[in-house]
BAVEXVEX-67279 format. One record per atom (N, C-alpha, C): residue number from 1; residue in one letter; atom name; y, z, x. Coordinates in Angstrom, 2 decimals, always signed. Layout:
N
<atom num="NUM" residu="A" atome="CA" yy="Y" zz="Z" xx="X"/>
...
% end
This chain:
65
<atom num="1" residu="M" atome="N" yy="+48.57" zz="+97.31" xx="+141.24"/>
<atom num="1" residu="M" atome="CA" yy="+48.76" zz="+98.54" xx="+140.48"/>
<atom num="1" residu="M" atome="C" yy="+47.98" zz="+99.62" xx="+140.43"/>
<atom num="2" residu="T" atome="N" yy="+48.14" zz="+100.73" xx="+140.62"/>
<atom num="2" residu="T" atome="CA" yy="+47.25" zz="+101.72" xx="+140.06"/>
<atom num="2" residu="T" atome="C" yy="+47.71" zz="+102.77" xx="+139.20"/>
<atom num="3" residu="G" atome="N" yy="+46.98" zz="+103.90" xx="+138.88"/>
<atom num="3" residu="G" atome="CA" yy="+47.01" zz="+104.80" xx="+138.03"/>
<atom num="3" residu="G" atome="C" yy="+46.99" zz="+104.38" xx="+136.52"/>
<atom num="4" residu="A" atome="N" yy="+48.00" zz="+104.65" xx="+135.97"/>
<atom num="4" residu="A" atome="CA" yy="+47.99" zz="+104.59" xx="+134.46"/>
<atom num="4" residu="A" atome="C" yy="+48.60" zz="+103.03" xx="+134.07"/>
<atom num="5" residu="I" atome="N" yy="+49.38" zz="+102.39" xx="+134.80"/>
<atom num="5" residu="I" atome="CA" yy="+49.94" zz="+101.06" xx="+134.74"/>
<atom num="5" residu="I" atome="C" yy="+49.07" zz="+100.01" xx="+134.13"/>
<atom num="6" residu="P" atome="N" yy="+47.69" zz="+99.82" xx="+134.86"/>
<atom num="6" residu="P" atome="CA" yy="+46.78" zz="+98.84" xx="+134.20"/>
<atom num="6" residu="P" atome="C" yy="+46.27" zz="+98.90" xx="+132.85"/>
<atom num="7" residu="P" atome="N" yy="+45.94" zz="+100.13" xx="+132.57"/>
<atom num="7" residu="P" atome="CA" yy="+45.24" zz="+100.38" xx="+130.90"/>
<atom num="7" residu="P" atome="C" yy="+46.73" zz="+100.25" xx="+129.96"/>
<atom num="8" residu="I" atome="N" yy="+47.67" zz="+100.57" xx="+130.53"/>
<atom num="8" residu="I" atome="CA" yy="+49.38" zz="+100.37" xx="+129.67"/>
<atom num="8" residu="I" atome="C" yy="+49.14" zz="+98.89" xx="+129.36"/>
<atom num="9" residu="V" atome="N" yy="+49.40" zz="+98.13" xx="+130.54"/>
<atom num="9" residu="V" atome="CA" yy="+49.41" zz="+96.49" xx="+130.27"/>
<atom num="9" residu="V" atome="C" yy="+48.33" zz="+95.94" xx="+129.49"/>
<atom num="10" residu="A" atome="N" yy="+46.93" zz="+96.40" xx="+129.91"/>
<atom num="10" residu="A" atome="CA" yy="+45.88" zz="+95.71" xx="+129.54"/>
<atom num="10" residu="A" atome="C" yy="+45.58" zz="+95.87" xx="+127.83"/>
<atom num="11" residu="Y" atome="N" yy="+45.82" zz="+97.27" xx="+127.54"/>
<atom num="11" residu="Y" atome="CA" yy="+45.68" zz="+97.59" xx="+126.17"/>
<atom num="11" residu="Y" atome="C" yy="+47.09" zz="+97.74" xx="+125.09"/>
<atom num="12" residu="K" atome="N" yy="+48.03" zz="+97.26" xx="+125.81"/>
<atom num="12" residu="K" atome="CA" yy="+49.33" zz="+97.20" xx="+124.99"/>
<atom num="12" residu="K" atome="C" yy="+49.51" zz="+98.76" xx="+124.53"/>
<atom num="13" residu="I" atome="N" yy="+49.78" zz="+99.57" xx="+125.22"/>
<atom num="13" residu="I" atome="CA" yy="+49.91" zz="+101.06" xx="+124.98"/>
<atom num="13" residu="I" atome="C" yy="+51.26" zz="+101.29" xx="+125.14"/>
<atom num="14" residu="P" atome="N" yy="+52.00" zz="+101.73" xx="+123.89"/>
<atom num="14" residu="P" atome="CA" yy="+53.41" zz="+102.12" xx="+124.07"/>
<atom num="14" residu="P" atome="C" yy="+53.63" zz="+103.46" xx="+125.21"/>
<atom num="15" residu="S" atome="N" yy="+54.69" zz="+103.47" xx="+125.83"/>
<atom num="15" residu="S" atome="CA" yy="+54.65" zz="+104.47" xx="+126.83"/>
<atom num="15" residu="S" atome="C" yy="+55.88" zz="+104.77" xx="+127.07"/>
<atom num="16" residu="I" atome="N" yy="+56.00" zz="+105.98" xx="+127.92"/>
<atom num="16" residu="I" atome="CA" yy="+57.39" zz="+106.58" xx="+128.24"/>
<atom num="16" residu="I" atome="C" yy="+57.42" zz="+106.92" xx="+129.86"/>
<atom num="17" residu="M" atome="N" yy="+58.18" zz="+106.24" xx="+130.44"/>
<atom num="17" residu="M" atome="CA" yy="+58.27" zz="+106.48" xx="+131.91"/>
<atom num="17" residu="M" atome="C" yy="+59.59" zz="+106.36" xx="+132.48"/>
<atom num="18" residu="H" atome="N" yy="+59.85" zz="+106.95" xx="+133.78"/>
<atom num="18" residu="H" atome="CA" yy="+60.98" zz="+107.01" xx="+134.24"/>
<atom num="18" residu="H" atome="C" yy="+61.69" zz="+105.55" xx="+134.36"/>
<atom num="19" residu="V" atome="N" yy="+62.96" zz="+105.58" xx="+134.60"/>
<atom num="19" residu="V" atome="CA" yy="+63.58" zz="+104.14" xx="+134.44"/>
<atom num="19" residu="V" atome="C" yy="+63.41" zz="+103.39" xx="+135.61"/>
<atom num="20" residu="E" atome="N" yy="+63.25" zz="+103.97" xx="+136.95"/>
<atom num="20" residu="E" atome="CA" yy="+62.76" zz="+103.34" xx="+138.19"/>
<atom num="20" residu="E" atome="C" yy="+61.54" zz="+102.64" xx="+138.20"/>
<atom num="21" residu="L" atome="N" yy="+60.44" zz="+103.39" xx="+137.62"/>
<atom num="21" residu="L" atome="CA" yy="+58.98" zz="+102.87" xx="+137.31"/>
<atom num="21" residu="L" atome="C" yy="+59.12" zz="+101.78" xx="+136.43"/>
<atom num="22" residu="E" atome="N" yy="+59.70" zz="+101.72" xx="+135.32"/>
<atom num="22" residu="E" atome="CA" yy="+59.85" zz="+100.69" xx="+134.39"/>
<atom num="22" residu="E" atome="C" yy="+60.57" zz="+99.45" xx="+135.07"/>
<atom num="23" residu="K" atome="N" yy="+61.36" zz="+99.66" xx="+136.06"/>
<atom num="23" residu="K" atome="CA" yy="+62.13" zz="+98.62" xx="+136.55"/>
<atom num="23" residu="K" atome="C" yy="+61.17" zz="+97.67" xx="+137.40"/>
<atom num="24" residu="V" atome="N" yy="+60.20" zz="+98.42" xx="+138.26"/>
<atom num="24" residu="V" atome="CA" yy="+59.17" zz="+97.89" xx="+138.92"/>
<atom num="24" residu="V" atome="C" yy="+58.27" zz="+96.76" xx="+138.10"/>
<atom num="25" residu="Y" atome="N" yy="+57.77" zz="+97.60" xx="+137.08"/>
<atom num="25" residu="Y" atome="CA" yy="+56.62" zz="+97.02" xx="+136.23"/>
<atom num="25" residu="Y" atome="C" yy="+57.20" zz="+96.28" xx="+135.11"/>
<atom num="26" residu="H" atome="N" yy="+58.31" zz="+96.05" xx="+134.84"/>
<atom num="26" residu="H" atome="CA" yy="+59.04" zz="+95.51" xx="+133.55"/>
<atom num="26" residu="H" atome="C" yy="+58.60" zz="+94.17" xx="+132.96"/>
<atom num="27" residu="P" atome="N" yy="+58.43" zz="+93.26" xx="+134.14"/>
<atom num="27" residu="P" atome="CA" yy="+57.75" zz="+91.80" xx="+133.57"/>
<atom num="27" residu="P" atome="C" yy="+56.28" zz="+91.93" xx="+133.07"/>
<atom num="28" residu="F" atome="N" yy="+55.72" zz="+93.03" xx="+133.29"/>
<atom num="28" residu="F" atome="CA" yy="+54.22" zz="+93.06" xx="+132.90"/>
<atom num="28" residu="F" atome="C" yy="+53.92" zz="+93.68" xx="+131.66"/>
<atom num="29" residu="F" atome="N" yy="+54.96" zz="+94.53" xx="+131.11"/>
<atom num="29" residu="F" atome="CA" yy="+54.63" zz="+95.38" xx="+130.09"/>
<atom num="29" residu="F" atome="C" yy="+54.39" zz="+94.52" xx="+128.81"/>
<atom num="30" residu="T" atome="N" yy="+53.70" zz="+94.75" xx="+127.62"/>
<atom num="30" residu="T" atome="CA" yy="+53.11" zz="+94.16" xx="+126.79"/>
<atom num="30" residu="T" atome="C" yy="+53.37" zz="+94.89" xx="+125.35"/>
<atom num="31" residu="A" atome="N" yy="+53.97" zz="+95.97" xx="+125.53"/>
<atom num="31" residu="A" atome="CA" yy="+54.18" zz="+96.84" xx="+124.62"/>
<atom num="31" residu="A" atome="C" yy="+55.39" zz="+97.66" xx="+124.69"/>
<atom num="32" residu="P" atome="N" yy="+55.87" zz="+98.23" xx="+123.82"/>
<atom num="32" residu="P" atome="CA" yy="+57.29" zz="+99.17" xx="+123.86"/>
<atom num="32" residu="P" atome="C" yy="+57.24" zz="+99.97" xx="+125.03"/>
<atom num="33" residu="V" atome="N" yy="+58.21" zz="+100.17" xx="+125.81"/>
<atom num="33" residu="V" atome="CA" yy="+58.33" zz="+101.15" xx="+126.78"/>
<atom num="33" residu="V" atome="C" yy="+59.74" zz="+101.93" xx="+126.75"/>
<atom num="34" residu="M" atome="N" yy="+59.78" zz="+103.18" xx="+126.38"/>
<atom num="34" residu="M" atome="CA" yy="+60.94" zz="+103.99" xx="+126.33"/>
<atom num="34" residu="M" atome="C" yy="+61.13" zz="+104.61" xx="+127.60"/>
<atom num="35" residu="T" atome="N" yy="+62.56" zz="+104.61" xx="+128.28"/>
<atom num="35" residu="T" atome="CA" yy="+62.45" zz="+105.07" xx="+129.61"/>
<atom num="35" residu="T" atome="C" yy="+63.32" zz="+106.35" xx="+129.64"/>
<atom num="36" residu="Y" atome="N" yy="+63.15" zz="+107.27" xx="+130.85"/>
<atom num="36" residu="Y" atome="CA" yy="+64.43" zz="+108.35" xx="+130.90"/>
<atom num="36" residu="Y" atome="C" yy="+64.79" zz="+108.43" xx="+132.23"/>
<atom num="37" residu="N" atome="N" yy="+65.91" zz="+109.27" xx="+132.64"/>
<atom num="37" residu="N" atome="CA" yy="+66.36" zz="+109.36" xx="+133.87"/>
<atom num="37" residu="N" atome="C" yy="+65.87" zz="+110.69" xx="+134.30"/>
<atom num="38" residu="D" atome="N" yy="+66.74" zz="+111.30" xx="+135.20"/>
<atom num="38" residu="D" atome="CA" yy="+66.49" zz="+112.58" xx="+135.71"/>
<atom num="38" residu="D" atome="C" yy="+67.12" zz="+113.81" xx="+134.92"/>
<atom num="39" residu="T" atome="N" yy="+67.12" zz="+113.58" xx="+133.73"/>
<atom num="39" residu="T" atome="CA" yy="+67.92" zz="+114.77" xx="+132.81"/>
<atom num="39" residu="T" atome="C" yy="+66.72" zz="+115.19" xx="+131.74"/>
<atom num="40" residu="A" atome="N" yy="+66.67" zz="+116.30" xx="+131.56"/>
<atom num="40" residu="A" atome="CA" yy="+65.75" zz="+116.82" xx="+130.50"/>
<atom num="40" residu="A" atome="C" yy="+66.04" zz="+116.06" xx="+129.06"/>
<atom num="41" residu="E" atome="N" yy="+67.39" zz="+116.12" xx="+128.82"/>
<atom num="41" residu="E" atome="CA" yy="+67.95" zz="+115.23" xx="+127.43"/>
<atom num="41" residu="E" atome="C" yy="+67.36" zz="+114.01" xx="+127.41"/>
<atom num="42" residu="S" atome="N" yy="+67.31" zz="+113.46" xx="+128.73"/>
<atom num="42" residu="S" atome="CA" yy="+67.06" zz="+111.79" xx="+128.63"/>
<atom num="42" residu="S" atome="C" yy="+65.42" zz="+111.75" xx="+128.25"/>
<atom num="43" residu="K" atome="N" yy="+64.55" zz="+112.56" xx="+128.76"/>
<atom num="43" residu="K" atome="CA" yy="+63.38" zz="+112.66" xx="+128.64"/>
<atom num="43" residu="K" atome="C" yy="+63.19" zz="+112.93" xx="+127.11"/>
<atom num="44" residu="L" atome="N" yy="+63.87" zz="+113.98" xx="+126.58"/>
<atom num="44" residu="L" atome="CA" yy="+63.30" zz="+114.36" xx="+125.37"/>
<atom num="44" residu="L" atome="C" yy="+63.93" zz="+113.27" xx="+124.37"/>
<atom num="45" residu="H" atome="N" yy="+64.89" zz="+112.52" xx="+124.35"/>
<atom num="45" residu="H" atome="CA" yy="+65.36" zz="+111.53" xx="+124.01"/>
<atom num="45" residu="H" atome="C" yy="+64.38" zz="+110.35" xx="+123.82"/>
<atom num="46" residu="A" atome="N" yy="+63.64" zz="+109.96" xx="+124.92"/>
<atom num="46" residu="A" atome="CA" yy="+62.87" zz="+108.82" xx="+125.05"/>
<atom num="46" residu="A" atome="C" yy="+61.52" zz="+109.23" xx="+124.34"/>
<atom num="47" residu="W" atome="N" yy="+61.02" zz="+110.51" xx="+124.22"/>
<atom num="47" residu="W" atome="CA" yy="+59.84" zz="+111.01" xx="+123.60"/>
<atom num="47" residu="W" atome="C" yy="+60.20" zz="+110.98" xx="+122.15"/>
<atom num="48" residu="T" atome="N" yy="+61.54" zz="+111.43" xx="+121.60"/>
<atom num="48" residu="T" atome="CA" yy="+61.93" zz="+111.37" xx="+120.29"/>
<atom num="48" residu="T" atome="C" yy="+61.69" zz="+109.74" xx="+119.78"/>
<atom num="49" residu="E" atome="N" yy="+62.31" zz="+109.09" xx="+120.58"/>
<atom num="49" residu="E" atome="CA" yy="+62.49" zz="+107.65" xx="+119.99"/>
<atom num="49" residu="E" atome="C" yy="+60.86" zz="+106.92" xx="+120.04"/>
<atom num="50" residu="M" atome="N" yy="+60.17" zz="+107.35" xx="+121.00"/>
<atom num="50" residu="M" atome="CA" yy="+58.88" zz="+106.61" xx="+121.10"/>
<atom num="50" residu="M" atome="C" yy="+58.06" zz="+107.46" xx="+119.60"/>
<atom num="51" residu="I" atome="N" yy="+57.95" zz="+108.50" xx="+119.51"/>
<atom num="51" residu="I" atome="CA" yy="+57.40" zz="+109.07" xx="+118.32"/>
<atom num="51" residu="I" atome="C" yy="+57.81" zz="+108.56" xx="+116.92"/>
<atom num="52" residu="M" atome="N" yy="+59.08" zz="+108.31" xx="+116.85"/>
<atom num="52" residu="M" atome="CA" yy="+59.71" zz="+107.63" xx="+115.52"/>
<atom num="52" residu="M" atome="C" yy="+59.29" zz="+106.33" xx="+115.54"/>
<atom num="53" residu="R" atome="N" yy="+59.00" zz="+105.47" xx="+116.56"/>
<atom num="53" residu="R" atome="CA" yy="+58.81" zz="+104.04" xx="+116.51"/>
<atom num="53" residu="R" atome="C" yy="+57.35" zz="+103.88" xx="+116.39"/>
<atom num="54" residu="V" atome="N" yy="+56.51" zz="+104.96" xx="+117.08"/>
<atom num="54" residu="V" atome="CA" yy="+55.25" zz="+104.62" xx="+116.63"/>
<atom num="54" residu="V" atome="C" yy="+54.43" zz="+105.01" xx="+115.34"/>
<atom num="55" residu="A" atome="N" yy="+55.55" zz="+106.02" xx="+114.84"/>
<atom num="55" residu="A" atome="CA" yy="+55.11" zz="+106.54" xx="+113.33"/>
<atom num="55" residu="A" atome="C" yy="+55.62" zz="+105.55" xx="+112.53"/>
<atom num="56" residu="K" atome="N" yy="+56.61" zz="+104.94" xx="+112.69"/>
<atom num="56" residu="K" atome="CA" yy="+57.25" zz="+103.71" xx="+111.68"/>
<atom num="56" residu="K" atome="C" yy="+56.32" zz="+102.69" xx="+111.86"/>
<atom num="57" residu="N" atome="N" yy="+55.97" zz="+102.15" xx="+113.05"/>
<atom num="57" residu="N" atome="CA" yy="+54.69" zz="+100.91" xx="+113.12"/>
<atom num="57" residu="N" atome="C" yy="+53.43" zz="+101.24" xx="+112.32"/>
<atom num="58" residu="K" atome="N" yy="+53.10" zz="+102.65" xx="+112.28"/>
<atom num="58" residu="K" atome="CA" yy="+51.85" zz="+102.99" xx="+111.65"/>
<atom num="58" residu="K" atome="C" yy="+51.83" zz="+102.93" xx="+110.28"/>
<atom num="59" residu="T" atome="N" yy="+53.23" zz="+103.51" xx="+109.63"/>
<atom num="59" residu="T" atome="CA" yy="+53.45" zz="+103.27" xx="+108.23"/>
<atom num="59" residu="T" atome="C" yy="+53.43" zz="+101.99" xx="+107.75"/>
<atom num="60" residu="M" atome="N" yy="+54.13" zz="+101.04" xx="+108.62"/>
<atom num="60" residu="M" atome="CA" yy="+54.21" zz="+99.61" xx="+108.31"/>
<atom num="60" residu="M" atome="C" yy="+52.88" zz="+99.22" xx="+108.11"/>
<atom num="61" residu="I" atome="N" yy="+52.00" zz="+99.51" xx="+109.00"/>
<atom num="61" residu="I" atome="CA" yy="+50.48" zz="+98.84" xx="+109.22"/>
<atom num="61" residu="I" atome="C" yy="+49.75" zz="+99.35" xx="+107.70"/>
<atom num="62" residu="N" atome="N" yy="+49.94" zz="+100.71" xx="+107.56"/>
<atom num="62" residu="N" atome="CA" yy="+49.26" zz="+101.34" xx="+106.49"/>
<atom num="62" residu="N" atome="C" yy="+49.63" zz="+100.88" xx="+105.06"/>
<atom num="63" residu="T" atome="N" yy="+50.90" zz="+100.48" xx="+105.07"/>
<atom num="63" residu="T" atome="CA" yy="+51.47" zz="+100.03" xx="+103.60"/>
<atom num="63" residu="T" atome="C" yy="+51.38" zz="+98.45" xx="+103.53"/>
<atom num="64" residu="G" atome="N" yy="+50.97" zz="+97.76" xx="+104.60"/>
<atom num="64" residu="G" atome="CA" yy="+51.04" zz="+96.37" xx="+104.54"/>
<atom num="64" residu="G" atome="C" yy="+52.58" zz="+95.62" xx="+104.65"/>
<atom num="65" residu="A" atome="N" yy="+53.57" zz="+96.39" xx="+104.78"/>
<atom num="65" residu="A" atome="CA" yy="+54.90" zz="+96.07" xx="+104.95"/>
<atom num="65" residu="A" atome="C" yy="+54.98" zz="+95.05" xx="+106.17"/>
% end
């Protein structure tokens, strides 16, 4: 593995990536991964979903929920 994938796996970093790349590394991911395809709408949706998910998890951690 090269590039950003090793730190994403090692440090359990939520990430956003193309659906084809996610298919290759799917068994290794230890954190949430949002995927997009070749459209701008898909990429915007993936970013929006990840931002909301991370914000929700941060809120739950801060409130002890």
